[in-house]
C-alpha positions in Angstrom: 22.1 20.2 -5.4 21.7 17.6 -2.7 20.3 14.3 -4.0 17.1 13.4 -2.1 15.9 10.1 -0.7 12.6 8.9 -1.9 10.5 7.2 0.8 7.5 5.3 -0.7 4.8 4.0 1.6 2.3 1.3 1.2 -1.2 2.2 2.6 -3.1 -0.8 4.1 -1.4 -2.0 7.3 1.5 0.5 6.8 -0.2 3.9 7.3 -3.8 2.8 7.9 -4.9 -0.3 9.9 -8.5 -1.4 9.1 -8.6 -4.9 10.7 -9.6 -6.3 7.3 -12.9 -4.4 7.2 -11.7 -2.9 3.9 -11.2 -6.4 2.5 -14.6 -7.4 3.8 -16.1 -4.4 1.9 -14.3 -5.6 -1.2 -15.9 -9.0 -0.9 -19.3 -7.6 0.0 -19.4 -5.3 -3.0 -18.6 -8.2 -5.3 -21.3 -10.4 -3.7 -23.9 -7.7 -3.9 -23.2 -6.9 -7.5 -22.6 -10.4 -8.9 -24.6 -12.6 -6.5 -21.5 -14.9 -6.1 -19.5 -15.7 -3.0 -16.1 -14.0 -3.1 -13.5 -16.8 -3.1 -11.2 -15.5 -0.4 -9.8 -12.3 1.1 -6.5 -14.0 1.7 -4.8 -11.8 -0.9 -1.7 -14.1 -1.0 -3.8 -16.6 -2.9 -4.0 -14.3 -6.0 -1.3 -14.0 -8.8 -0.5 -10.4 -7.8 -1.8 -8.5 -4.7 -3.4 -5.6 -6.5 -7.1 -4.7 -6.7 -6.9 -4.7 -10.5 -5.5 -8.3 -10.6 -7.7 -9.6 -7.8 -10.9 -8.3 -9.4 -10.0 -9.6 -12.9 -9.0 -13.0 -11.5 -12.3 -13.5 -9.7 -14.3 -12.4 -12.7 -12.4 -14.9 -14.9 -13.0 -17.7 -12.4 -16.7 -17.1 -12.2 -17.6 -16.1 -15.7 -14.6 -17.3 -17.9 -14.2 -13.9 -19.4 -12.2 -10.7 -19.0 -13.5 -7.9 -16.8 -14.5 -4.8 -18.7 -13.5 -1.2 -17.8 -17.1 -0.2 -17.2 -17.8 -3.0 -14.7 -14.6 -2.3 -12.9 -15.7 1.3 -12.6 -19.1 0.3 -11.3 -17.6 -2.2 -8.8 -15.1 0.4 -7.6 -17.9 2.9 -6.9 -19.9 0.4 -4.9 -16.8 -0.6 -3.0 -16.0 3.0 -2.1 -19.6 3.5 -1.0 -19.2 0.6 1.5 -15.9 2.0 2.7 -17.4 5.5 3.2 -20.4 4.0 5.1 -18.2 1.9 7.4 -15.8 4.8 7.9 -18.8 6.7 9.4 -20.5 3.9 11.4 -17.3 2.1 12.5 -14.6 4.8 12.6 -12.6 2.8 15.1 -12.0 0.2 12.4 -10.0 2.6 10.3 -7.0 3.4 12.6 -3.9 5.4 11.9 -0.8 3.3 12.4 0.7 5.2 15.4 2.3 8.5 14.4 2.0 7.8 10.6 0.6 11.2 9.9 3.1 13.0 12.0 5.9 11.1 10.3 4.6 11.9 6.8 4.3 15.6 7.8 7.8 15.6 9.2 9.3 14.0 6.2 7.6 16.5 3.9 9.3 19.3 5.9 12.6 17.6 5.8 14.6 18.7 2.8 16.4 15.4 2.6 13.3 13.5 1.6 10.6 13.2 -1.0 7.5 11.2 -0.2 5.5 8.8 -2.4 2.6 6.4 -1.9 2.4 3.1 -3.8 -0.6 1.0 -2.9 -1.8 -2.3 -4.3 -5.3 -0.8 -4.0 -7.0 1.4 -6.5 -6.3 5.2 -6.1 -9.8 6.3 -5.1 -10.3 3.9 -2.2 -6.8 4.8 -1.1 -7.7 8.4 -0.9 -10.7 7.5 1.3 -8.6 5.6 3.7 -5.7 8.2 3.9 -8.1 11.2 4.2 -9.8 9.4 7.1 -6.6 9.6 9.1 -5.8 13.1 7.9 -3.0 12.1 5.6 -3.3 14.5 2.6 -3.4 12.0 -0.3 -4.0 14.7 -2.9 -0.7 16.4 -2.0 1.5 13.3 -2.3 2.9 11.4 -5.3 0.5 8.5 -5.3 0.2 5.5 -7.6 -2.4 2.8 -7.2 -3.4 -0.4 -9.0 -5.5 1.3 -11.6 -4.7 -0.5 -14.9 -1.6 -2.2 -13.3 -1.2 -5.9 -12.8 1.8 -5.9 -10.5 3.1 -4.1 -7.4 6.4 -3.5 -9.3 4.6 -1.5 -11.9 2.9 0.6 -9.2 6.2 1.4 -7.4 8.0 2.1 -10.7 5.4 4.7 -11.6 6.0 6.6 -8.4 9.7 6.5 -8.9 9.3 7.7 -12.5 7.0 10.6 -11.6 9.2 11.7 -8.7 12.3 11.7 -10.9 10.5 13.8 -13.5 9.7 16.4 -10.8 12.9 16.3 -8.8 15.6 14.9 -11.1 18.0 12.3 -9.8 17.0 10.5 -6.6 20.0 9.3 -4.6 18.2 6.5 -2.7 14.8 4.8 -2.7 13.2 3.1 0.3 9.9 1.3 0.3 7.9 0.9 3.6 5.4 -1.9 3.8 3.9 -4.4 6.2 3.2 -7.6 4.3 5.1 -10.6 3.0 4.3 -9.6 -0.6 6.0 -6.3 0.0 9.1 -8.2 1.0 8.9 -10.3 -2.1 8.3 -7.3 -4.4 11.2 -5.3 -3.0 13.5 -8.3 -3.2 12.7 -8.8 -6.9 13.3 -5.1 -7.5 16.5 -5.0 -5.3 14.8 -2.1 -3.5 15.6 -1.0 0.1 12.8 -2.0 2.4 11.5 -1.1 5.9 8.9 -3.4 7.4 6.1 -2.1 9.7 4.3 -4.5 12.0 1.8 -2.6 14.1 1.1 -5.7 16.3 4.7 -6.1 17.1 5.1 -9.4 15.4 8.3 -8.3 13.6 9.5 -11.9 13.1 6.9 -12.3 10.3 9.0 -10.1 8.0 12.3 -11.0 9.5 11.8 -14.6 8.6 11.4 -13.5 5.0 14.7 -11.7 4.9 13.8 -8.2 6.1 16.7 -6.6 7.9 14.9 -3.5 9.4 11.4 -3.9 10.9 9.7 -1.3 13.2 6.4 -1.6 15.0 5.2 1.9 14.2 6.4 5.5 13.8 6.6 6.4 17.5 10.1 7.9 17.0 10.8 10.1 14.0 14.6 9.9 14.7 14.5 6.1 14.7 12.5 6.0 11.5 15.0 8.3 9.8 17.8 6.0 11.0 15.9 3.1 9.5 15.6 4.9 6.2 19.4 5.0 5.9 19.9 1.5 7.4 17.3 -0.2 5.1 18.6 -2.7 2.5 16.9 -5.0 0.0 15.5 -8.1 1.7 17.9 -11.0 2.0 17.4 -14.0 -0.2 17.8 -17.1 1.9 17.6 -19.5 -1.0 
């Protein structure tokens, strides 16, 4: 049996580009529920770039206590409501990274590959965003930040679930757009492809990424990138 390659995609900025409106919805939900200004939507300022950690960090900063599961559920529901509202009134703000859906569809039909999604966001908001651009989230191996502190845990869950379904995976490649994706894959020694929709590929190259694409405009080129990808270089 041929060993397959597992390609794991991030969501925000990698498959769906929302011009930070999703981050603004996150901050707005917090302010409407707690009456406090959200500290920053610069996610690099938080210990780990996951919704779970970000929410818990801000609750601890403002109230000097741990967030409860119940309030996390309430917050998430309010946040999803804002995403759904903005998705309807500002659909142009939730854009597919060019050819992302076609690439996912093509990979799913290509017997060499298995597809996963590993997002630092919670699963339910991720479904909203993916479904908006017609990527069938419910049909993919998807792991989100629910109950997980780090991005490593999220990626590891996808790998574990896929291996339980498909057996040995010959190669794993993560596809992401942000500097924290570079840092995560470097720590995990995981093959990485960078995506920079705006064409500023040097942002990730400066961090040690060896393969960076602007989008998914060529399926053949993306497949080449999957096999070219290596863990980010450590310049230190």
